[in-house]
C-alpha positions in Angstrom: 74.7 25.1 -36.4 75.0 23.2 -33.2 72.1 20.4 -32.4 70.9 22.5 -29.5 70.2 25.5 -31.8 68.7 23.1 -34.1 66.3 21.7 -31.7 65.5 25.3 -30.9 65.1 26.0 -34.6 62.6 23.0 -35.4 60.6 24.1 -32.3 60.0 27.8 -33.3 59.4 26.5 -36.8 56.8 24.1 -35.9 54.9 26.5 -33.5 55.1 29.3 -36.1 53.7 27.2 -38.6 50.7 25.1 -36.9 50.8 23.6 -40.3 48.9 22.3 -42.8 48.7 19.5 -45.4 46.3 19.6 -48.0 43.4 17.5 -46.4 40.9 18.0 -49.5 42.2 19.9 -52.4 40.7 18.8 -55.8 42.8 20.7 -58.3 46.4 21.4 -58.6 46.3 24.5 -56.4 44.3 25.3 -53.4 44.4 25.9 -49.7 43.7 24.0 -46.7 44.6 22.9 -43.0 45.8 19.8 -41.7 43.5 17.4 -39.5 45.4 16.7 -37.4 48.0 19.2 -37.2 51.8 18.0 -38.1 54.1 17.0 -35.3 57.8 18.4 -35.4 60.3 15.4 -36.2 63.3 15.5 -33.9 66.2 13.2 -33.7 67.8 10.9 -33.3 65.0 8.2 -34.0 67.2 4.9 -33.5 64.8 2.9 -31.9 62.7 1.9 -33.6 64.2 2.8 -36.8 62.6 4.7 -39.3 61.3 3.3 -43.0 58.3 1.4 -41.5 60.3 -1.0 -39.0 58.7 0.9 -36.4 55.2 0.6 -37.1 54.3 -1.7 -40.0 50.5 -1.5 -40.4 48.4 -4.3 -41.7 48.0 -4.2 -45.5 44.5 -4.4 -45.3 44.1 -1.6 -43.1 46.0 0.6 -45.5 44.0 -0.8 -48.4 40.7 -0.1 -46.8 41.4 3.3 -45.0 43.7 4.7 -47.5 43.9 3.1 -51.3 40.0 3.0 -52.0 37.7 6.1 -51.7 36.6 8.1 -49.6 40.1 7.6 -48.2 42.3 7.6 -51.3 43.4 11.4 -51.8 42.1 13.0 -54.7 45.7 13.9 -55.6 46.7 10.1 -55.6 44.0 9.5 -58.4 45.3 12.9 -60.4 49.1 11.4 -60.0 47.8 7.8 -61.2 46.3 9.5 -64.0 49.1 12.2 -65.2 51.7 9.1 -65.0 49.5 7.3 -67.7 50.7 3.7 -67.1 54.4 4.4 -68.1 56.6 2.0 -66.2 60.0 2.6 -65.7 62.6 2.7 -68.2 64.1 -0.7 -67.2 63.3 -2.9 -64.0 65.1 -1.3 -61.0 65.6 2.0 -62.6 63.7 4.6 -60.6 65.2 7.5 -62.7 64.9 7.8 -66.3 68.0 8.4 -68.6 66.2 11.4 -70.6 67.2 14.7 -70.9 64.7 17.6 -70.0 64.8 21.4 -69.8 65.3 20.8 -66.0 68.1 18.0 -66.0 69.8 14.8 -67.4 68.5 11.6 -65.8 69.5 12.2 -62.0 71.6 15.2 -62.7 69.8 18.6 -61.9 71.0 21.4 -64.1 72.4 24.6 -62.4 70.1 27.5 -62.4 70.3 31.4 -61.4 68.8 33.1 -58.7 68.7 29.9 -56.0 68.2 30.8 -52.5 68.6 27.2 -50.9 70.3 24.3 -53.0 70.6 22.1 -49.8 74.3 22.0 -50.3 75.3 20.2 -47.2 78.6 21.9 -46.0 78.1 22.3 -42.2 74.3 23.4 -42.5 73.1 19.6 -42.3 72.4 19.2 -38.7 73.7 15.4 -38.8 76.9 16.7 -40.0 77.4 18.8 -36.8 77.0 16.2 -34.0 76.5 12.6 -33.6 72.7 11.9 -34.9 70.5 10.0 -36.5 71.3 10.6 -40.3 67.4 9.9 -40.9 65.9 12.6 -38.9 68.0 16.0 -40.3 67.6 19.3 -40.9 69.0 22.1 -43.0 69.8 25.6 -42.2 66.5 26.3 -40.7 64.5 24.4 -42.9 63.0 21.7 -40.1 61.1 18.4 -40.8 57.5 17.6 -39.5 54.7 14.8 -40.6 51.1 14.0 -39.9 50.9 11.5 -37.1 47.2 10.3 -36.8 47.7 6.3 -37.0 47.5 5.8 -40.3 50.0 8.5 -41.7 52.6 7.7 -38.7 55.5 10.1 -38.6 58.0 7.8 -36.7 58.0 6.0 -40.5 59.2 9.1 -42.6 63.0 9.8 -42.8 64.3 12.9 -43.6 67.9 13.0 -45.1 70.7 14.7 -47.2 71.1 12.7 -50.4 74.5 13.1 -52.2 73.7 10.9 -55.4 70.8 12.9 -56.5 70.9 16.5 -57.9 74.1 17.4 -57.8 73.9 19.7 -61.0 76.6 19.0 -63.8 79.3 17.6 -60.9 77.7 14.1 -60.0 80.1 12.1 -58.0 82.5 15.2 -57.8 82.2 15.7 -54.2 83.5 19.2 -53.9 81.9 21.9 -56.2 83.4 24.8 -57.7 82.5 27.0 -54.5 83.8 24.4 -52.2 80.8 22.8 -51.0 79.5 19.1 -51.1 76.5 19.1 -53.1 73.0 17.3 -52.3 69.4 17.7 -52.3 66.9 17.2 -49.7 64.9 13.8 -49.2 62.0 12.6 -47.6 61.0 8.7 -47.9 59.2 6.2 -46.3 57.7 2.5 -47.3 54.7 3.3 -45.1 51.8 5.6 -45.9 53.1 9.0 -44.9 52.5 13.1 -45.4 55.4 14.8 -44.3 57.7 17.8 -45.3 60.5 20.6 -44.8 59.2 23.8 -43.2 61.3 27.1 -44.2 62.4 29.9 -41.5 60.1 32.9 -41.4 61.0 34.9 -44.5 60.5 38.6 -43.9 58.7 40.5 -46.9 61.4 43.0 -48.1 60.7 46.7 -47.6 58.7 48.0 -50.8 57.2 45.0 -51.4 54.3 44.6 -48.7 51.2 44.0 -50.3 52.7 42.7 -53.5 53.1 39.0 -54.5 55.5 36.0 -54.0 56.7 33.8 -56.3 58.5 30.5 -55.2 59.6 27.8 -57.3 61.6 24.5 -56.4 63.0 21.3 -58.2 61.5 18.1 -57.3 62.1 14.4 -58.1 59.7 11.5 -57.7 61.7 8.3 -57.6 59.5 5.9 -60.1 58.7 3.0 -58.1 56.6 1.1 -60.8 58.4 -2.1 -61.9 55.9 -2.8 -64.5 53.2 -3.3 -62.4 55.0 -5.2 -59.7 53.3 -3.1 -56.6 50.0 -3.5 -58.0 48.1 -3.5 -61.2 49.0 -2.7 -64.2 50.5 0.8 -63.7 52.0 0.0 -60.3 49.7 2.5 -58.0 51.5 5.8 -58.7 49.6 7.3 -55.8 52.8 9.2 -54.2 53.4 13.1 -55.1 55.2 16.2 -54.2 53.7 19.1 -53.4 54.7 22.7 -51.9 52.9 25.2 -50.0 53.4 28.9 -49.7 52.0 30.6 -46.5 51.5 34.6 -46.7 51.8 34.9 -43.0 54.3 32.4 -41.6 52.0 32.3 -38.2 48.8 31.9 -40.1 46.5 28.7 -40.5 46.1 28.6 -44.3 48.6 27.8 -47.3 48.3 27.8 -50.8 49.6 24.5 -52.6 50.7 23.4 -56.2 51.1 19.7 -56.8 53.8 18.0 -58.5 52.8 14.3 -60.2 55.8 14.0 -62.8 57.6 10.9 -61.7 61.3 9.5 -62.9 62.8 12.8 -64.0 63.7 16.1 -62.4 60.7 18.8 -62.7 59.4 22.3 -61.1 56.9 23.2 -58.9 56.1 27.2 -59.1 53.6 29.0 -56.8 52.8 32.8 -56.8 50.7 34.0 -53.6 49.5 37.6 -53.0 51.0 38.9 -49.8 48.1 40.9 -48.8 49.2 42.6 -45.2 51.5 39.8 -44.4 55.0 40.6 -43.1 56.7 37.3 -43.7 55.9 34.1 -45.7 56.9 30.5 -45.1 57.7 27.7 -47.9 56.6 24.1 -47.4 58.2 21.5 -49.2 55.9 18.0 -49.0 56.2 14.4 -49.8 52.8 12.3 -49.8 52.1 8.5 -50.1 48.8 6.8 -48.9 50.4 3.2 -49.5 53.2 1.0 -48.2 55.2 1.9 -51.3 58.9 2.4 -51.9 58.4 6.5 -51.9 61.5 8.7 -52.4 60.9 12.5 -53.0 63.7 14.7 -53.7 63.7 18.6 -53.3 66.4 20.9 -54.5 67.1 24.6 -55.5 64.4 26.4 -54.0 63.9 30.4 -55.5 62.0 32.9 -54.0 61.0 36.6 -55.6 59.2 39.3 -54.4 56.9 41.2 -56.8 55.7 44.8 -56.0 52.8 46.5 -57.1 54.2 47.9 -60.2 55.4 44.4 -61.2 59.3 45.0 -60.1 60.4 41.7 -58.8 63.5 41.0 -56.5 65.2 37.6 -55.9 66.5 36.3 -52.4 70.0 35.5 -52.2 69.5 33.4 -49.2 66.6 32.0 -47.8 68.2 29.9 -45.0 68.4 30.9 -41.4 72.0 30.9 -41.3 72.2 33.5 -44.4 70.0 35.6 -42.1 67.0 35.5 -45.0 68.2 38.3 -47.4 
């Protein structure tokens, strides 16, 4: 897509969202509006640059407002407990060299019914024009962030990541379908709450009043270098989440949170459609501290389920694929 068209897509997306991060969810699922609303992120952001260099907060301000109750998010506490004090596999290795049902180390296994794999090709905006590669968006999946003085949108990067998640073809730049493979990355070294929002995704005929089931693979870089960043378990306070809105213009989303770190895992969220004519998916990363937080997303799947339990997976949930 052209850069001008991409900017219009971002504006339309954010106006449609009136977005939503889970401000007060006490469990792995919940609903909630953001306070204040997130802002759209548009590039280029070259001066000051991202990654905390444009607005580093005083460590005491972060600690007093975000790392102790009541400012410490409940989800951060859950993430730290879920990690169980596990540190990096070896110093500096933020991705474990272990096999799971989802991937092997940084390699993400291929799976069927994916409607958005974030493979770059010509769909990443920064590939189409002179642009800030840290302020990128993909085929109608546009970036946004909370900006309230403590969580600063200007300190978050949104980018294409080639070296994490390219299935069994790591370092093979051209995949079997002729596209360079990649994942979507959200990162910061300062407190942030940010994400990629999908285009409006119409509910297919015959599935109104049913359900939508959305899944995404995620990977949280394990920054815990044997307690280097605070205490015996390193303050494992960042987490991933996925929100699904039944009704893209609505003010509320249903969220699930992901706390697995150092290896690929999956988030799955099923939401009642009621009378919604479309849905929107929100892929989010969160960190309340000045931590080296890097969160990756890949392989979105969306299935609609009718009242009789019959399902249909979308083949393409990007704007360029006309969401079909």
